[in-house]
PADOMI-369844 format. One line per field, with one value per residue: z, x, y of N, C-alpha, C in turn; residue in three letters. Coordinates in pm, 1 decimal. Example, Ala and Ser with C-alpha at 12.3 -4.5 7.8 and 13.67 -1.06 7.14 Angstrom:
2
nzz [780.0 / 708.0] $
nxx [1319.0 / 1285.0] $
nyy [-569.0 / -225.0] $
cazz [780.0 / 714.0] $
caxx [1230.0 / 1367.0] $
cayy [-450.0 / -106.0] $
czz [780.0 / 787.0] $
cxx [1320.0 / 1290.0] $
cyy [-330.0 / 3.0] $
resn [ALA / SER] $
END
This chain:
217
nzz [6185.7 / 6062.8 / 5799.8 / 5700.2 / 5610.9 / 5411.2 / 5239.4 / 5192.0 / 5058.6 / 4819.6 / 4731.4 / 4631.3 / 4464.4 / 4282.8 / 4181.2 / 4097.1 / 3881.3 / 3708.7 / 3618.0 / 3529.0 / 3286.8 / 3149.5 / 3142.9 / 2933.7 / 2692.7 / 2717.6 / 2759.8 / 3017.9 / 3285.0 / 3523.0 / 3526.3 / 3522.3 / 3771.6 / 3963.1 / 3923.0 / 4032.2 / 4278.8 / 4386.4 / 4359.7 / 4566.9 / 4831.9 / 4842.1 / 4853.9 / 5106.1 / 5296.9 / 5249.9 / 5353.2 / 5606.0 / 5646.4 / 5664.3 / 5865.1 / 6099.7 / 6073.7 / 6137.9 / 6398.1 / 6540.5 / 6465.7 / 6525.9 / 6370.4 / 6026.9 / 5804.3 / 5592.2 / 5561.4 / 5458.0 / 5191.5 / 5132.7 / 5257.9 / 5146.5 / 4859.1 / 4904.1 / 4988.1 / 4788.6 / 4594.3 / 4738.7 / 4720.6 / 4446.1 / 4417.7 / 4550.1 / 4457.9 / 4225.9 / 4286.9 / 4329.9 / 4120.0 / 3972.2 / 4086.1 / 4046.6 / 3733.4 / 3646.5 / 3486.5 / 3466.1 / 3296.8 / 3324.3 / 3530.4 / 3395.8 / 3287.7 / 3494.3 / 3740.3 / 3658.6 / 3731.2 / 3981.6 / 4084.9 / 4008.0 / 4140.6 / 4387.7 / 4412.8 / 4391.4 / 4626.6 / 4803.1 / 4802.6 / 4942.1 / 5223.0 / 5547.0 / 5789.2 / 6090.5 / 6174.3 / 6430.5 / 6431.6 / 6247.7 / 6400.3 / 6247.6 / 6107.0 / 6278.2 / 6263.6 / 6204.2 / 5943.0 / 5823.1 / 5788.4 / 5614.1 / 5400.7 / 5286.8 / 5238.8 / 5053.4 / 4822.9 / 4744.4 / 4682.2 / 4491.7 / 4273.2 / 4267.9 / 4125.2 / 3873.2 / 3822.0 / 3747.8 / 3538.1 / 3379.1 / 3290.6 / 3198.5 / 2990.5 / 2839.5 / 2735.7 / 2610.4 / 2395.5 / 2252.8 / 2207.1 / 2026.7 / 1828.2 / 1726.4 / 1635.0 / 1427.9 / 1247.1 / 1171.9 / 1288.4 / 1408.0 / 1633.9 / 1839.2 / 2138.9 / 2122.1 / 2125.2 / 2393.9 / 2554.4 / 2696.7 / 2527.8 / 2340.2 / 2429.5 / 2705.1 / 2815.5 / 2789.0 / 2957.7 / 3201.6 / 3233.1 / 3236.0 / 3492.3 / 3671.8 / 3635.1 / 3698.0 / 3941.2 / 4042.0 / 3984.4 / 4176.5 / 4446.2 / 4383.9 / 4388.4 / 4668.7 / 4780.2 / 4719.3 / 4816.0 / 5133.3 / 5156.5 / 5111.0 / 5324.2 / 5544.7 / 5527.3 / 5561.4 / 5838.8 / 5952.4 / 5864.5 / 5800.6 / 5568.8 / 5285.7 / 5040.1 / 4928.0 / 4687.2 / 4660.7 / 4503.5 / 4491.3 / 4545.4 / 4320.1 / 4138.8] $
nxx [775.9 / 795.4 / 931.3 / 739.1 / 549.9 / 690.9 / 727.6 / 466.9 / 384.5 / 549.2 / 456.4 / 185.3 / 254.9 / 391.6 / 165.6 / -2.1 / 168.1 / 139.9 / -116.1 / -128.0 / 5.7 / -168.9 / -368.6 / -273.2 / -328.0 / -602.9 / -895.8 / -1103.1 / -1282.1 / -1318.8 / -1048.8 / -856.6 / -955.2 / -879.6 / -626.4 / -567.1 / -642.4 / -490.4 / -240.3 / -290.6 / -346.8 / -68.1 / 72.3 / 7.5 / 68.7 / 311.9 / 378.5 / 354.1 / 537.6 / 760.4 / 683.0 / 687.5 / 940.3 / 1085.8 / 1013.7 / 1104.4 / 1380.0 / 1435.5 / 1445.2 / 1435.5 / 1393.2 / 1612.7 / 1877.2 / 2036.6 / 2118.6 / 1905.5 / 1677.7 / 1705.6 / 1643.0 / 1387.8 / 1204.9 / 1229.6 / 1085.6 / 869.4 / 825.4 / 767.9 / 536.5 / 389.5 / 382.9 / 270.5 / -15.2 / -87.0 / -69.6 / -252.2 / -486.0 / -522.1 / -500.9 / -661.9 / -504.1 / -489.9 / -353.4 / -103.7 / -1.1 / 77.1 / 314.8 / 448.5 / 469.9 / 605.5 / 865.9 / 872.6 / 823.9 / 1071.8 / 1246.6 / 1159.8 / 1188.7 / 1474.2 / 1537.3 / 1445.6 / 1666.3 / 1850.3 / 2026.9 / 1796.1 / 1862.1 / 1794.8 / 2045.8 / 2215.5 / 2236.3 / 2477.9 / 2726.4 / 2771.6 / 2540.2 / 2339.9 / 2167.5 / 1929.1 / 1940.7 / 1892.0 / 1661.1 / 1568.0 / 1715.3 / 1772.2 / 1471.4 / 1348.8 / 1516.1 / 1477.8 / 1195.3 / 1230.8 / 1382.9 / 1170.8 / 973.1 / 1097.4 / 1117.9 / 868.3 / 820.4 / 986.4 / 837.8 / 596.3 / 712.4 / 758.3 / 518.7 / 442.5 / 626.2 / 505.0 / 273.5 / 323.7 / 453.7 / 228.4 / 78.5 / 204.8 / 217.2 / -11.5 / -182.9 / -475.4 / -563.5 / -576.2 / -361.6 / -350.3 / -589.6 / -633.9 / -427.0 / -373.1 / -390.9 / -133.6 / -96.5 / -201.2 / 7.7 / 239.4 / 169.2 / 167.9 / 420.5 / 580.2 / 475.4 / 586.2 / 847.2 / 914.6 / 851.5 / 1019.8 / 1261.9 / 1314.6 / 1310.8 / 1523.5 / 1708.0 / 1697.7 / 1764.6 / 2039.1 / 2119.6 / 2083.9 / 2212.0 / 2467.2 / 2499.6 / 2459.7 / 2700.4 / 2901.6 / 2862.5 / 2907.6 / 3136.7 / 3287.6 / 3307.2 / 3160.1 / 3176.7 / 3322.3 / 3388.8 / 3295.9 / 3224.1 / 2907.9 / 2833.5 / 2903.4 / 2773.0] $
nyy [-3949.0 / -3724.3 / -3803.8 / -3974.0 / -3754.3 / -3628.7 / -3846.7 / -3892.7 / -3630.7 / -3653.0 / -3897.1 / -3785.2 / -3579.7 / -3720.3 / -3889.9 / -3665.1 / -3568.6 / -3780.2 / -3774.3 / -3487.0 / -3502.6 / -3692.7 / -3488.0 / -3332.4 / -3429.9 / -3509.8 / -3340.1 / -3272.6 / -3164.0 / -3330.1 / -3451.8 / -3221.4 / -3132.2 / -3340.0 / -3369.0 / -3100.6 / -3116.5 / -3319.6 / -3222.0 / -3030.5 / -3148.5 / -3313.4 / -3057.8 / -2977.5 / -3180.1 / -3156.8 / -2887.2 / -2914.4 / -3106.7 / -2949.6 / -2757.2 / -2937.0 / -2970.6 / -2753.4 / -2714.0 / -2899.5 / -2857.5 / -2582.2 / -2401.8 / -2231.8 / -2522.2 / -2548.1 / -2576.7 / -2755.9 / -3008.4 / -3150.0 / -3052.3 / -2787.1 / -2851.6 / -2945.9 / -2741.7 / -2590.7 / -2696.9 / -2664.1 / -2389.6 / -2359.2 / -2468.1 / -2335.6 / -2086.4 / -2145.4 / -2202.4 / -1959.4 / -1851.2 / -2006.4 / -1918.5 / -1649.2 / -1647.1 / -1908.4 / -2111.7 / -2423.3 / -2614.4 / -2537.1 / -2679.7 / -2901.0 / -2849.7 / -2792.7 / -2950.8 / -3207.7 / -3099.5 / -3005.6 / -3271.2 / -3420.4 / -3276.7 / -3343.7 / -3586.9 / -3612.1 / -3472.3 / -3665.9 / -3850.0 / -3795.6 / -3715.0 / -3722.2 / -3655.3 / -3424.7 / -3200.5 / -3005.9 / -2634.3 / -2456.1 / -2253.1 / -1993.2 / -1980.5 / -1909.5 / -1686.0 / -1395.0 / -1334.4 / -1557.5 / -1682.0 / -1460.1 / -1393.4 / -1678.5 / -1716.9 / -1538.8 / -1574.6 / -1823.1 / -1810.8 / -1607.5 / -1781.9 / -1952.4 / -1836.7 / -1787.3 / -2045.9 / -2091.2 / -1910.1 / -2033.3 / -2253.4 / -2124.2 / -1980.7 / -2211.0 / -2291.0 / -2077.3 / -2115.6 / -2335.0 / -2249.8 / -2080.6 / -2185.6 / -2352.7 / -2115.5 / -2007.7 / -2212.6 / -2225.6 / -2410.9 / -2500.5 / -2655.8 / -2917.6 / -2925.3 / -2647.8 / -2521.8 / -2521.3 / -2434.2 / -2092.5 / -1796.6 / -1629.8 / -1353.7 / -1371.1 / -1561.6 / -1426.6 / -1172.7 / -1301.1 / -1425.9 / -1200.1 / -1086.7 / -1274.4 / -1256.3 / -999.4 / -1036.9 / -1239.7 / -1114.5 / -891.2 / -998.5 / -1187.4 / -1000.4 / -862.4 / -1104.6 / -1157.1 / -888.0 / -900.7 / -1125.5 / -1040.4 / -847.3 / -1026.7 / -1201.5 / -987.2 / -934.1 / -1165.0 / -1265.8 / -1051.3 / -919.1 / -818.9 / -939.9 / -1254.1 / -1365.1 / -1647.7 / -1953.4 / -1971.5 / -1749.3 / -1602.4 / -1741.5] $
cazz [6147.6 / 5950.3 / 5680.4 / 5638.3 / 5570.2 / 5310.9 / 5149.9 / 5144.0 / 4966.3 / 4729.5 / 4651.6 / 4555.2 / 4358.6 / 4178.4 / 4115.4 / 4026.2 / 3771.1 / 3586.2 / 3585.4 / 3455.1 / 3169.5 / 3084.0 / 3101.7 / 2802.2 / 2576.6 / 2722.4 / 2821.6 / 3092.8 / 3395.3 / 3624.2 / 3508.3 / 3588.6 / 3941.6 / 4034.9 / 3915.8 / 4118.1 / 4417.6 / 4434.0 / 4380.9 / 4673.9 / 4931.7 / 4827.0 / 4934.1 / 5264.9 / 5343.4 / 5229.7 / 5428.2 / 5734.6 / 5679.9 / 5696.8 / 5988.1 / 6167.1 / 6087.9 / 6204.9 / 6521.6 / 6576.0 / 6454.8 / 6606.3 / 6275.9 / 5914.7 / 5740.1 / 5471.0 / 5566.7 / 5358.3 / 5069.7 / 5117.7 / 5311.2 / 5026.9 / 4741.0 / 4914.3 / 5008.8 / 4660.9 / 4565.0 / 4798.8 / 4656.2 / 4310.0 / 4402.9 / 4648.4 / 4362.9 / 4112.3 / 4313.3 / 4331.2 / 3968.2 / 3925.0 / 4160.5 / 3950.4 / 3602.0 / 3609.4 / 3394.0 / 3512.4 / 3219.6 / 3364.9 / 3591.4 / 3331.3 / 3261.2 / 3628.8 / 3800.5 / 3610.2 / 3788.5 / 4100.8 / 4110.7 / 3992.3 / 4270.3 / 4536.4 / 4430.1 / 4416.6 / 4787.0 / 4885.3 / 4790.7 / 5033.1 / 5388.5 / 5604.5 / 5942.8 / 6135.3 / 6250.2 / 6490.7 / 6334.6 / 6275.6 / 6484.9 / 6153.4 / 6042.6 / 6368.2 / 6266.2 / 6174.1 / 5823.0 / 5762.9 / 5717.3 / 5523.9 / 5292.0 / 5222.3 / 5198.0 / 4926.3 / 4730.3 / 4727.5 / 4656.3 / 4359.5 / 4193.4 / 4221.8 / 4020.7 / 3766.4 / 3758.9 / 3705.3 / 3435.2 / 3254.7 / 3256.7 / 3128.0 / 2860.2 / 2746.4 / 2718.0 / 2493.1 / 2253.7 / 2208.1 / 2147.9 / 1905.1 / 1689.8 / 1668.5 / 1562.3 / 1330.3 / 1155.2 / 1179.3 / 1310.8 / 1500.5 / 1698.8 / 1963.1 / 2264.7 / 2084.6 / 2185.1 / 2553.0 / 2595.8 / 2661.3 / 2435.0 / 2367.1 / 2545.8 / 2857.2 / 2855.2 / 2800.8 / 3092.3 / 3313.1 / 3212.4 / 3263.1 / 3607.9 / 3722.1 / 3608.0 / 3771.5 / 4105.4 / 4078.0 / 4016.8 / 4301.8 / 4544.4 / 4367.2 / 4426.0 / 4809.8 / 4818.4 / 4695.6 / 4933.1 / 5250.1 / 5162.8 / 5124.0 / 5472.1 / 5649.3 / 5500.0 / 5640.7 / 5984.2 / 5981.0 / 5839.0 / 5791.3 / 5435.0 / 5181.1 / 4883.9 / 4912.6 / 4558.4 / 4655.9 / 4379.8 / 4514.1 / 4535.9 / 4191.6 / 4055.8] $
caxx [674.3 / 839.0 / 976.7 / 611.3 / 480.7 / 746.4 / 683.0 / 324.4 / 377.7 / 582.7 / 337.9 / 62.9 / 303.8 / 386.6 / 20.3 / -40.8 / 267.0 / 97.5 / -260.0 / -93.6 / 65.4 / -303.9 / -423.4 / -223.2 / -407.0 / -751.1 / -956.1 / -1161.4 / -1297.0 / -1263.2 / -891.9 / -820.5 / -1013.4 / -831.0 / -495.0 / -559.9 / -686.1 / -373.8 / -138.5 / -348.0 / -309.5 / 80.8 / 121.5 / -42.3 / 160.5 / 458.7 / 374.5 / 302.2 / 665.6 / 830.9 / 663.6 / 739.2 / 1141.3 / 1106.1 / 962.5 / 1219.5 / 1517.1 / 1426.5 / 1504.1 / 1365.0 / 1445.9 / 1661.7 / 2043.9 / 2125.5 / 2062.9 / 1758.4 / 1590.0 / 1691.6 / 1563.8 / 1245.0 / 1190.0 / 1228.4 / 999.6 / 747.2 / 800.2 / 698.5 / 400.2 / 293.2 / 367.8 / 161.0 / -124.2 / -120.1 / -104.0 / -379.9 / -600.1 / -529.0 / -535.0 / -713.5 / -477.4 / -450.8 / -269.1 / 33.8 / 49.8 / 132.8 / 454.0 / 558.0 / 462.5 / 720.9 / 991.4 / 857.3 / 850.0 / 1204.2 / 1318.7 / 1141.8 / 1271.2 / 1617.2 / 1544.3 / 1432.3 / 1749.8 / 1937.0 / 1998.1 / 1709.9 / 1860.1 / 1832.6 / 2136.6 / 2223.8 / 2249.2 / 2625.5 / 2688.6 / 2744.6 / 2404.0 / 2263.7 / 2134.3 / 1779.9 / 1945.5 / 1916.3 / 1525.9 / 1517.8 / 1821.5 / 1672.8 / 1308.7 / 1328.2 / 1611.8 / 1394.4 / 1059.6 / 1270.2 / 1400.0 / 1049.7 / 905.2 / 1175.5 / 1105.5 / 719.3 / 838.8 / 1029.1 / 693.2 / 504.2 / 778.7 / 783.7 / 365.3 / 446.8 / 675.9 / 461.2 / 170.3 / 374.6 / 461.2 / 104.8 / 6.4 / 313.6 / 207.9 / -140.1 / -262.5 / -559.2 / -615.6 / -485.2 / -338.1 / -350.2 / -708.3 / -623.1 / -324.0 / -392.8 / -333.6 / 7.4 / -97.9 / -210.1 / 116.3 / 335.2 / 151.8 / 181.7 / 580.8 / 631.5 / 461.2 / 668.5 / 974.8 / 880.0 / 845.3 / 1168.2 / 1409.0 / 1339.2 / 1340.5 / 1650.7 / 1828.4 / 1674.5 / 1852.9 / 2177.9 / 2164.2 / 2067.5 / 2328.0 / 2588.2 / 2489.2 / 2476.9 / 2825.5 / 2961.9 / 2807.7 / 2939.8 / 3268.9 / 3356.1 / 3314.7 / 3036.2 / 3191.4 / 3419.7 / 3420.6 / 3264.2 / 3162.2 / 2775.9 / 2804.8 / 2926.0 / 2634.5] $
cayy [-3885.8 / -3610.6 / -3884.1 / -3990.4 / -3680.2 / -3621.7 / -3944.6 / -3889.3 / -3528.7 / -3718.6 / -3966.7 / -3740.3 / -3511.6 / -3803.4 / -3896.9 / -3544.3 / -3544.7 / -3841.7 / -3716.7 / -3380.1 / -3566.7 / -3721.8 / -3366.6 / -3275.1 / -3468.2 / -3526.2 / -3205.6 / -3306.1 / -3106.0 / -3415.2 / -3465.8 / -3079.0 / -3123.7 / -3428.4 / -3311.2 / -3008.1 / -3181.3 / -3408.8 / -3107.9 / -2951.5 / -3266.6 / -3298.5 / -2940.7 / -2994.8 / -3265.9 / -3084.1 / -2770.4 / -2987.7 / -3192.1 / -2831.6 / -2670.1 / -3009.0 / -2986.5 / -2614.0 / -2706.1 / -3007.8 / -2816.3 / -2471.3 / -2292.3 / -2303.2 / -2591.6 / -2484.6 / -2578.2 / -2889.5 / -3016.5 / -3243.9 / -2949.5 / -2659.1 / -2896.9 / -2959.1 / -2608.3 / -2500.0 / -2775.9 / -2623.8 / -2267.7 / -2366.8 / -2505.0 / -2208.5 / -1968.0 / -2217.6 / -2172.7 / -1793.4 / -1816.0 / -2074.3 / -1851.9 / -1550.7 / -1674.8 / -2017.2 / -2203.4 / -2571.3 / -2689.6 / -2497.4 / -2792.9 / -3012.3 / -2817.1 / -2752.2 / -3069.4 / -3281.3 / -3057.2 / -3038.9 / -3442.9 / -3469.8 / -3198.1 / -3359.5 / -3731.7 / -3584.4 / -3470.2 / -3780.5 / -3950.1 / -3717.8 / -3762.0 / -3625.0 / -3616.8 / -3289.6 / -3134.9 / -2893.2 / -2513.2 / -2409.3 / -2095.7 / -1900.5 / -1959.1 / -1863.9 / -1496.3 / -1378.5 / -1327.4 / -1685.8 / -1666.5 / -1336.9 / -1432.7 / -1808.6 / -1738.5 / -1424.1 / -1645.0 / -1919.2 / -1770.8 / -1558.3 / -1871.6 / -2010.2 / -1741.3 / -1792.7 / -2159.0 / -2102.0 / -1876.0 / -2116.6 / -2351.5 / -2051.9 / -1970.6 / -2323.5 / -2289.7 / -1982.5 / -2148.7 / -2443.3 / -2176.5 / -1971.7 / -2286.2 / -2380.5 / -2017.1 / -1972.9 / -2324.5 / -2227.5 / -2555.9 / -2463.9 / -2773.2 / -3009.3 / -2862.0 / -2502.6 / -2516.1 / -2553.8 / -2329.3 / -1963.2 / -1684.1 / -1539.7 / -1235.4 / -1387.1 / -1618.9 / -1322.8 / -1134.0 / -1392.9 / -1459.2 / -1051.4 / -1081.5 / -1378.2 / -1228.1 / -882.5 / -1093.2 / -1299.3 / -1015.3 / -798.4 / -1135.0 / -1225.7 / -891.1 / -846.6 / -1212.3 / -1108.9 / -756.0 / -974.0 / -1224.0 / -955.2 / -805.8 / -1110.2 / -1249.9 / -894.7 / -956.9 / -1311.4 / -1311.1 / -919.9 / -908.6 / -796.5 / -1067.8 / -1290.6 / -1462.0 / -1786.5 / -1982.3 / -1983.9 / -1615.0 / -1573.0 / -1826.1] $
czz [5992.9 / 5809.5 / 5613.8 / 5580.4 / 5456.7 / 5219.5 / 5096.9 / 5051.1 / 4840.1 / 4636.7 / 4545.6 / 4465.7 / 4268.0 / 4096.2 / 4019.7 / 3897.1 / 3631.8 / 3521.4 / 3475.5 / 3302.9 / 3081.5 / 3043.0 / 3000.7 / 2701.7 / 2584.4 / 2806.7 / 2883.1 / 3225.0 / 3533.5 / 3611.8 / 3573.7 / 3747.2 / 3993.7 / 4030.5 / 4016.1 / 4296.8 / 4478.8 / 4466.5 / 4543.5 / 4818.5 / 4940.6 / 4912.9 / 5067.0 / 5332.5 / 5346.3 / 5340.4 / 5583.7 / 5768.2 / 5698.1 / 5840.5 / 6085.9 / 6182.1 / 6161.5 / 6336.6 / 6597.6 / 6566.0 / 6511.8 / 6491.4 / 6119.8 / 5866.5 / 5627.0 / 5464.0 / 5516.5 / 5253.2 / 5030.2 / 5151.3 / 5164.2 / 4909.8 / 4788.3 / 4938.1 / 4892.1 / 4597.2 / 4603.9 / 4756.5 / 4560.6 / 4332.5 / 4472.9 / 4525.9 / 4238.7 / 4171.4 / 4324.7 / 4169.6 / 3918.2 / 3965.0 / 4089.8 / 3807.8 / 3565.4 / 3481.3 / 3469.1 / 3437.5 / 3270.1 / 3453.0 / 3558.5 / 3295.3 / 3382.3 / 3705.7 / 3771.1 / 3700.9 / 3886.3 / 4154.8 / 4087.2 / 4110.0 / 4378.0 / 4530.3 / 4451.9 / 4573.8 / 4857.6 / 4906.0 / 4902.7 / 5178.6 / 5467.6 / 5752.7 / 5932.8 / 6243.6 / 6322.6 / 6419.9 / 6371.6 / 6322.7 / 6363.5 / 6101.1 / 6154.5 / 6382.8 / 6193.7 / 6013.3 / 5749.0 / 5720.2 / 5617.4 / 5404.0 / 5219.2 / 5156.6 / 5057.4 / 4838.9 / 4666.3 / 4647.7 / 4490.5 / 4251.1 / 4150.3 / 4127.5 / 3882.0 / 3705.5 / 3680.9 / 3550.5 / 3290.6 / 3217.7 / 3178.0 / 2988.5 / 2731.4 / 2681.3 / 2586.6 / 2391.6 / 2173.3 / 2146.8 / 2008.6 / 1782.8 / 1648.8 / 1582.6 / 1435.4 / 1210.8 / 1098.8 / 1189.1 / 1424.6 / 1577.9 / 1816.2 / 2070.9 / 2250.2 / 2173.9 / 2353.4 / 2628.3 / 2614.4 / 2579.0 / 2460.5 / 2449.2 / 2663.2 / 2909.8 / 2869.6 / 2914.3 / 3212.9 / 3289.7 / 3308.4 / 3442.7 / 3699.1 / 3734.6 / 3699.1 / 3953.5 / 4124.6 / 4091.1 / 4117.2 / 4413.4 / 4531.2 / 4405.4 / 4580.5 / 4850.0 / 4826.0 / 4814.6 / 5068.4 / 5238.6 / 5186.0 / 5283.7 / 5568.7 / 5616.8 / 5582.7 / 5793.2 / 6030.4 / 5979.0 / 5797.6 / 5671.5 / 5340.9 / 5081.8 / 4893.2 / 4776.0 / 4571.0 / 4545.3 / 4383.5 / 4513.9 / 4415.3 / 4088.3 / 4088.4] $
cxx [715.1 / 857.8 / 818.7 / 545.5 / 537.6 / 710.7 / 545.6 / 333.4 / 452.3 / 531.3 / 235.6 / 140.8 / 331.2 / 266.6 / -31.8 / 56.1 / 175.4 / -38.0 / -234.8 / -63.9 / -60.6 / -380.2 / -396.3 / -274.2 / -559.4 / -806.9 / -1085.9 / -1186.0 / -1261.5 / -1139.5 / -848.9 / -849.8 / -941.4 / -689.2 / -471.4 / -534.7 / -533.6 / -247.9 / -148.5 / -278.3 / -168.9 / 137.0 / 98.2 / 29.8 / 300.7 / 468.1 / 362.8 / 460.8 / 758.2 / 809.9 / 711.4 / 897.7 / 1155.7 / 1086.0 / 1054.1 / 1341.6 / 1527.8 / 1458.1 / 1443.8 / 1457.1 / 1507.1 / 1825.7 / 2126.1 / 2053.2 / 1903.5 / 1652.2 / 1554.7 / 1609.2 / 1426.9 / 1182.5 / 1150.2 / 1138.5 / 859.0 / 716.4 / 750.6 / 569.9 / 323.9 / 253.7 / 273.5 / 14.1 / -173.3 / -137.8 / -216.0 / -495.6 / -584.9 / -573.2 / -626.7 / -675.5 / -409.1 / -375.5 / -119.9 / 84.6 / 123.1 / 280.0 / 550.9 / 565.2 / 566.1 / 839.6 / 995.2 / 890.1 / 1008.3 / 1308.2 / 1312.5 / 1180.6 / 1411.6 / 1610.0 / 1523.8 / 1535.6 / 1877.3 / 1961.9 / 1926.3 / 1713.7 / 1866.6 / 1928.3 / 2130.6 / 2283.6 / 2391.4 / 2615.1 / 2696.1 / 2645.8 / 2307.0 / 2225.5 / 1980.4 / 1799.2 / 1918.3 / 1755.6 / 1501.0 / 1576.6 / 1750.7 / 1544.1 / 1303.4 / 1416.4 / 1535.2 / 1248.9 / 1109.4 / 1293.6 / 1298.3 / 973.2 / 972.3 / 1144.5 / 983.6 / 736.1 / 919.3 / 916.3 / 637.0 / 566.6 / 794.4 / 634.5 / 398.8 / 509.7 / 608.8 / 313.8 / 194.0 / 399.7 / 335.5 / 37.8 / 60.7 / 276.9 / 70.6 / -227.1 / -342.9 / -667.8 / -552.9 / -486.7 / -347.0 / -491.3 / -738.3 / -521.1 / -386.4 / -318.2 / -187.5 / 12.5 / -93.4 / -83.3 / 237.3 / 307.4 / 191.9 / 366.2 / 621.8 / 605.9 / 531.5 / 799.3 / 1003.6 / 876.2 / 960.0 / 1274.6 / 1403.3 / 1378.1 / 1465.4 / 1763.9 / 1778.4 / 1759.8 / 2008.6 / 2233.8 / 2170.6 / 2170.2 / 2455.1 / 2582.8 / 2507.6 / 2634.0 / 2911.3 / 2947.9 / 2887.4 / 3091.7 / 3356.0 / 3394.7 / 3204.7 / 3046.4 / 3313.2 / 3441.4 / 3385.1 / 3190.3 / 2977.5 / 2748.8 / 2820.9 / 2816.1 / 2540.6] $
cyy [-3778.1 / -3683.7 / -3917.6 / -3909.5 / -3613.0 / -3736.4 / -3939.8 / -3765.6 / -3584.8 / -3807.7 / -3896.4 / -3635.1 / -3602.9 / -3857.6 / -3754.5 / -3501.8 / -3644.3 / -3806.3 / -3582.9 / -3405.4 / -3610.4 / -3570.5 / -3275.2 / -3307.9 / -3525.4 / -3388.3 / -3250.3 / -3210.4 / -3191.7 / -3441.4 / -3354.4 / -3097.5 / -3212.2 / -3381.2 / -3219.1 / -3030.9 / -3278.2 / -3335.9 / -3035.7 / -3052.1 / -3281.8 / -3185.0 / -2918.6 / -3057.7 / -3221.4 / -2976.3 / -2836.4 / -3052.2 / -3051.6 / -2767.2 / -2783.7 / -3024.6 / -2859.0 / -2624.3 / -2789.6 / -2932.4 / -2664.7 / -2361.9 / -2344.1 / -2411.2 / -2612.3 / -2475.0 / -2653.5 / -2892.3 / -3063.9 / -3106.8 / -2805.2 / -2731.2 / -2926.8 / -2847.3 / -2532.0 / -2552.8 / -2677.6 / -2472.2 / -2264.5 / -2372.6 / -2396.0 / -2087.8 / -2025.0 / -2190.2 / -2053.4 / -1775.3 / -1880.3 / -2000.6 / -1719.9 / -1541.0 / -1810.5 / -2120.7 / -2327.4 / -2617.1 / -2624.9 / -2604.1 / -2889.7 / -2961.6 / -2819.6 / -2860.2 / -3168.8 / -3222.7 / -3064.6 / -3196.0 / -3468.6 / -3392.3 / -3272.8 / -3537.1 / -3675.8 / -3584.7 / -3586.8 / -3905.2 / -3884.2 / -3722.3 / -3664.2 / -3602.8 / -3455.0 / -3275.2 / -3036.3 / -2737.7 / -2486.2 / -2263.9 / -1991.1 / -1883.7 / -1917.9 / -1726.0 / -1526.1 / -1353.1 / -1453.3 / -1701.8 / -1587.8 / -1392.9 / -1578.9 / -1787.2 / -1661.6 / -1522.3 / -1762.5 / -1914.2 / -1699.0 / -1683.7 / -1951.4 / -1967.3 / -1788.9 / -1936.7 / -2160.8 / -1993.0 / -1930.6 / -2207.2 / -2264.3 / -2034.6 / -2076.2 / -2345.1 / -2191.4 / -2004.1 / -2235.4 / -2374.8 / -2094.6 / -2084.3 / -2296.1 / -2253.8 / -1994.0 / -2098.8 / -2341.3 / -2383.7 / -2524.7 / -2550.8 / -2840.5 / -2921.0 / -2712.1 / -2448.4 / -2493.0 / -2473.6 / -2207.7 / -1881.5 / -1662.5 / -1416.4 / -1280.8 / -1455.6 / -1522.0 / -1230.4 / -1202.4 / -1414.5 / -1318.7 / -1047.9 / -1154.5 / -1300.6 / -1094.2 / -943.0 / -1145.6 / -1217.6 / -948.9 / -906.1 / -1160.4 / -1121.7 / -863.6 / -1001.5 / -1185.4 / -977.6 / -826.6 / -1073.8 / -1151.2 / -908.8 / -896.9 / -1166.1 / -1102.2 / -902.8 / -1061.3 / -1300.2 / -1144.8 / -836.6 / -915.6 / -952.8 / -1113.2 / -1404.1 / -1606.9 / -1799.1 / -1988.4 / -1831.7 / -1574.1 / -1604.8 / -1733.4] $
resn [MET / GLY / THR / ILE / LEU / PHE / GLU / LEU / SER / LEU / ILE / PHE / TYR / PHE / ALA / ALA / THR / LEU / VAL / SER / ILE / ILE / GLU / LEU / PHE / LYS / GLU / LYS / LYS / ILE / ILE / SER / TYR / LEU / MET / LEU / SER / LEU / VAL / GLY / ILE / GLY / PHE / VAL / PHE / HIS / THR / ALA / ASN / ILE / ILE / GLN / ARG / TYR / VAL / ILE / ALA / GLY / HIS / ILE / PRO / ILE / THR / ASN / PHE / HIS / GLU / SER / THR / SER / PHE / PHE / SER / TRP / SER / ILE / VAL / LEU / ILE / PHE / PHE / ILE / LEU / GLN / PHE / ARG / TYR / LYS / VAL / SER / ILE / LEU / CYS / SER / PHE / VAL / MET / PRO / ILE / VAL / PHE / LEU / LEU / MET / LEU / SER / SER / SER / MET / LEU / PRO / GLN / ASP / ILE / ARG / PRO / LEU / LYS / PRO / VAL / LEU / GLN / SER / TYR / TRP / LEU / ILE / ILE / HIS / THR / VAL / VAL / ALA / PHE / LEU / GLY / ASN / ALA / ALA / PHE / ALA / LEU / ALA / PHE / GLY / VAL / GLY / THR / MET / TYR / LEU / VAL / GLN / GLU / HIS / TYR / VAL / LYS / SER / LYS / GLN / ILE / ARG / GLY / ILE / PHE / GLU / ARG / LEU / PRO / SER / LEU / GLN / THR / LEU / ASP / ALA / MET / ASN / TYR / LYS / LEU / ILE / THR / LEU / GLY / PHE / PRO / LEU / LEU / THR / LEU / ALA / ILE / ILE / SER / GLY / SER / LEU / TRP / ALA / GLU / SER / ALA / TRP / GLY / SER / TYR / TRP / SER / TRP / ASP / PRO / ARG / GLU / ASP / TRP] $
END
């Protein structure tokens, strides 16, 4: 059942990605509505998949490459909907969903079996550290999408081509404000992730920092 839920979310995300590409070239409310609906349905199935794996495993499903990539995709979609609620910029979906779909596609190719949690990971720090880390990185991923929109819009402004996608993208001021909010959200979350990770490392291994490549990165 868990695999079916994941595959359904992948299918709806793929459909949303295709519609989002059409959305770039054809401005119609029905296309935007369809795109957001597909993303929403995919997000529901995705959430159900994460909850089910949590119930089966007894811990947050974020301890292997499949789960981590899936949870990262889920976090990106979550923050996208928060932005959509605040700014009503549905065209952002066209810049974000291809990233989400590629992440989900990569996740689908990885082993999906649920394994017992290693003793070193059996800590309340697991959910604190991983959730804030992935939400912070998701905010940065959305900032990347908004930044790309900003560069496209800036190109049209400088070339004085007041047509095409220029008329559909938000103003440079709005995009700048969105990017600022995303970065001011992502940076504190990533900071908390580093601090909580260090505290977790100290309680598990007796050292706050061990120069592990993942820590350094």
